[in-house]
N, C-alpha and C positions, 0 to 999 in steps of 0.2 A: 504493499500499499504505499502510495506516494505521501510523503509528509507535506502537510498543509504549509504553504508559504505565506509569511506575513507580509501584507502588502506595504510597499514603500509610502511615505508620506504623500509623495506627488500622486499616488495612485488612488488615495482614499476619495470616495464620491465627494465633490465640492460642497454639497449642502450640509453635510455633517460637520460643521465647524467645531462643535464641542469635542468630537472625537480627534480631530486634528489638534486642537488646543491641548488635549490631554497628552497626545503623542509628543508635542513640543515640550510640555512640562517633564515628560520622562527624559527627555534630552537635557534638562536643566535650564530650559529657557522660560522666562517669566512671560507667559501669554495672558492677555487681558482683552475684554470685549472693546470694541470701537464702535462708534455710531454707525448705523447702517448706511453703506455707501459713502462713507466719510473717512475722516482721519483723525478725529478727536476721541480721546478716551470717553468710555461710557460709564466709568466708575472713578472713584477717587484713586489715582494711581501712584501717587507719591510713595506709599509704603512699599510698593512693589518695585521701586527703584533700589531697594535694600534687601528685599527677601522675595522668595518665590511664593506665588499663591498656592493655597492647598487645593486638592482635588475637590473637596467639598465646595469651597468658594467658587471654583470654576463651574461646577455643575449648578450652582445656585444662580451665577451670572447668566448662563445661557438658557436656564429654565425661565428666568424672567425676561430675558432679551434674545428671543430665538432668531431674530433677523439680524443680529449684531455681527459687524465685521470683527476681524481678529488682528490683534497687534502684538509685537514682541518688544518688551522693554530692552533696550540695548545696555551696554556697559558691563561692569564687572558681575552684576547679579546674574546675567545670563552667560557671562563669558564671551560677549560679542561686541565688535565694532562692525558698523555696516556703512559702506561707502554708498551714498545716494546720488545717482547721476541722472539728471533731468535734461534730456536732449532739446527740449523746448526752450531752454534758457542757456544753450550753449555748452551743456554738460559733456556731450560726446566729443566735441572739439577740444574742451579743455582736458579731458582725460587723455585724448591723443597726444597732446602737447606734454603732459606730465610724464606719459610713458615713453615719449621720445627723450625726455631729459633723464629720467631715472630708470628705465627698463619696464617691461611689460608686467602687469600684475600677475601673480601666481594663480594657477587653477584653484578654484575654491567653490564653496556654495554660492549660488547666485539665483536671484528671482527677477522676474520681469514685472514691472508694475502695471496696474490697470491703465495708467496714463502713458505707457510706452517707454518708461524710464528703466534704469537698472539698480537693483539693490545687491550690493556685492558684500558678502558676509565674510569676516575675518575672526579669528581667535583674538580675545581681549588680551593686551600685552601685560596687564597687571598695573598696579597703582591706580591712579585717577586719570582718566582720559576723557574729558568733557566733550560735549558736542561742539562741532566747529561748522557754524553756518557759513556758506559761500566761502569755502576754501579756495575755489576758483568759480567763474561763472557756471552756474548749473550744478555745482558739486558741493554737497555737504557731507560731513562725518557725524554719524550717530554713535555716541559713546555713552558715558554715564550721564544719566538724566535724559536719556533720548528714547525715541520710540519709533518703530516702523510698522506700517501695515503689512501684514503677511499673507501669503497664499493660504487658502483660496478665497480671500476677501473680494468683494465686488467695489469697483471703482465707481465714482460718479457717473462716468460714461457708460456704465453697464458691463464693461469688460472686467475679466477676473484677474487678480494677481496670480501668478504661476511660476513654479520653479522652471528654470530653463532646462530642456532635455539634458539629462545626464549630470545635472548640477544640483539636485535636490540634496537635502541633508542626509537622506538614507543612501545616496548614491556616491557621495565623495566626502572626504574629510574637510573640515575647516582648515584653511591655510593660515599660517602666521601673518600677522600685519606686517606688511614691508616696513623696514626701518625708516625709509625715506618718507613714507605716508605718515608714519607715527610722528616723526619730526615736524612735518608741516602741520599736522593737527595739534601738536602741543605747542607750536610756536606762537608769539604773540600776534594778537588780532590787529591786522592793519587797520590804522585809523584810531587805535587806542594805545595808550601807554608811551607813545613817542612824544618827546619834549617839543615845544613850540618851535624850537630852533630848526628842527627837522622840516616842518611844514614851511617856515620862513625860507629856508634854503631852497626847497623845491620851487616855491612860488617864484622866487627871485631869479634863480639860475636856469629854470626850465630843465629839459630833458632831451636827449638824442634819440634817434630812431632805435627802436628796440626796447625802449623803456616807456613809450608814450601812452600806450593802452593801460598798462599796469599803474602808471602814476595817475592818469585820469580816474580810473577805478578807485584807487586809493583816496585820492582827494574827495571824490564823491561821497564815499562812505564816511570820511571825516566830517565833512560839512553836514551830511543828513544826521549823523549821530549827534551833532550839536544843534540839531533842529532848525537848520537852514531850509527855507522853502524850496522844494524840488525845482520849480521854474527858476529861482534865483540861482541855484546851483548849476543848472544848465546854462544859463546866460554867462555866469562867471567862467565856467570851464570852456566855453566856446571862445571867449576873449583870451583867456589864458593859453589855450592851444594855438590861436593864431600868432600870439606874441612870443610864446616861450618854447614851443616844440619845434624841434628841427629835424626835418621839415614838418610843417602842421599836418595833422590828419585832416580828412575831409569833414565837414560839419556833420554829415549824416553818421559817420562812424563815432564821432564824440557823443552824439545824441543817443546812439544806440548803447554805448557803454554806460552812460549815465542813467538810461532807462533800465538796464539790466540790474544795476546797483539799487536804483529806486525801487524796483519790484522785490528784490530780495529784502531791503530794509522794511518795506511795507509788510511783507510776509512775516518777518520776524516780530514786528510790532503786534500784528493780530495774534500770532502764537504766544507772545508773551502775555497780552491782555487776557487770552483764554486761560492761560495757566494760572492767572491771579483769581480767577473765579472760584467760588467755594467748590472744593472737590476736584478741582482741575489745575493743580499746580504743575508747571512745566518741570520744575527741578533744575532748570539751567539758568545761570546768571551770566552767561557770556553773549553779548549781542553779536559780535563778529559779523558785522553786516557788509563790510567792505572787503573786496577781494582783488587780486591781480588778474587782469584779463591778458591772455596771451597776444603778443604781437602778431598780426597776420601780414 
């Protein structure tokens, strides 16, 4: 008699999210319910940034919320760091540039988001590695205090999150977080922690080709973080580009860079506001809203 094979997580029928959530729990991943077709936690999730939920808690959650999506709390609690790549905001191009500079990402567990993005899972390196929003345009790092929507949840578009073929957690092991990616994620957030002299020097001296996009992105994040109106930021950087970039970028490219950072900043502000509501603390204190944009 042939032994019965235990199905891989990616083979479990999508509608049974409780069964999938319990399978994630068996892996040591903190799975929690997410709003249906959304990305926000459906329960107060701050405690689960520090401990795994119990099976009893999970069964109660999905008994009361049968249509809930499924999220995994990243960070040391689950032993996970997730690279979130959003091609709609330049993430694919940003990752390509990073891999040209540092080498290709190792083979590891990976999911495709319902929105067409990539969630690349790595083993947590230890210590505290907090979220890094906008590491590059369209790239976030989800670490301690973070959360990702997981397969087989349903995106607002109606598409399901799914493990890439051959890349599910039952099909390959987690790779170690590349050292260069850990260094970037732990590095100082552009736009914060730099002395005023740094910004004065950039504004006065300008930059050469190869540094223009990065610097405009960094200046945009710095100004938005200090609550300068986005339209004022755009006008200032259009003028600065013409006067201080050698040679200047086109107005359209400057405007696109500013818009990318403005979008990221607005998203962070919304997430932060949601985290301050009762029962929805985000657990992250890092705004990290500005990033360097690769020169094209």
